[in-house]
N, C-alpha and C positions, 0 to 999 in steps of 0.2 A: 198468842202463838197458834198457828194453824194446827189442825189435828193431824194432817198428813203433809208435813213440810216438804218432803221430797216431791210429791205429786204437785203441790202448789208451786214449788220452785221451778220444776220442769215446765209447767204451763204458764209461767210468768206472772203468777198470782201472789207471789211472796217476794218481798224485797227485804233482804236481811239487814240493810243499813237503815231502814226506817223503823222507828219504835214509837210506841205511844208515850206521850208525856204522862208522868205520874200525877201531876197536878196537885201536889201536896199543899196544904195550907201554908207551910213555911216557904215553899218555893214561890207560891203566888204572892205572898207578902213581900218577898225580896223583889220580885218582878215589879210590883206596884211601886215600891220605893225607888227603884231604878227609873221607872217612867216619870215619877214625880220630880226626881232630881234632874232628869233630862229637860223636862218642861221648865223648871226653874232657871237653869242655865241658858236655855234657848231664849227666854224672855229678857235676860240680862245682857246678852251678847249682841254685838253688831251683826248685820246680815252676813258679812264675810266670815266672821268668827263662827256663826251658826253653821255655815256651809262646811267649814273645816271641822267643826265638832261632829257633824253628821258623817263626814268622810272618815273620821277617826272611829266612830261607832261602827261603820261598815267594815273597816279593817279588823276591828275586834270580832265581828261576826265571821269574817272570812277566816281569820286565824282559828276561831272556835271550830269551824267546819273541818279544818285540817286536823286539829286535835281530836275531834270526834271520829274522823275516819281512821286515824292512827290507833285510837283506843279500840275501835271495832276490830281492826285487823289484829291487834295484839290479843284481844279476847278470843277471836276465832282461832288464832294459832295456839293459844293456851288450851282451849277446849280440845283441839285436835291432839295436842301433846298428851293431855289427860286421857283421852280415849285410847291412844296408842299404848300408854302405860297400863291401862286397865286390861286391854286385850293381850298384851305381851306378858302379863303376870301369870306364869304357869301354875303357881300355887293356888290361884283362884279356881282353877279347873279341877283340882283334886278334891275328892270327897272321901278321904280315908278315915274320917272321924267317926 
C-alpha cells in the first residue's frame, strides 16, 4: 500500500483494483495442480475439444474478473460505511472519563 494514497491516486500512480498476489505455498500448490490437470485433459482430447476446453477456461477467468470487481466494490463500500460510522459516533469524541 502506498504511503500517501491520496497523492498517488491523484497522480495516477495508484490503482486500487490491482493488488499483489500473496503467493502462499498452498495457493501455488493448487495452481500447479490445476495446470497439471489442464495438461492431462488437453493431451487426451481431440483438437476441437481442446479448443472448447480453452474457451471454457477463458469463460471462468472472465467470470472471475466480474466476481473480483464486485468484491472490490463491496469492500470499498463496506470500508466507507465503517468510516462513516466511526466519524458519526459522538461518544468517541467525548473525554469525560
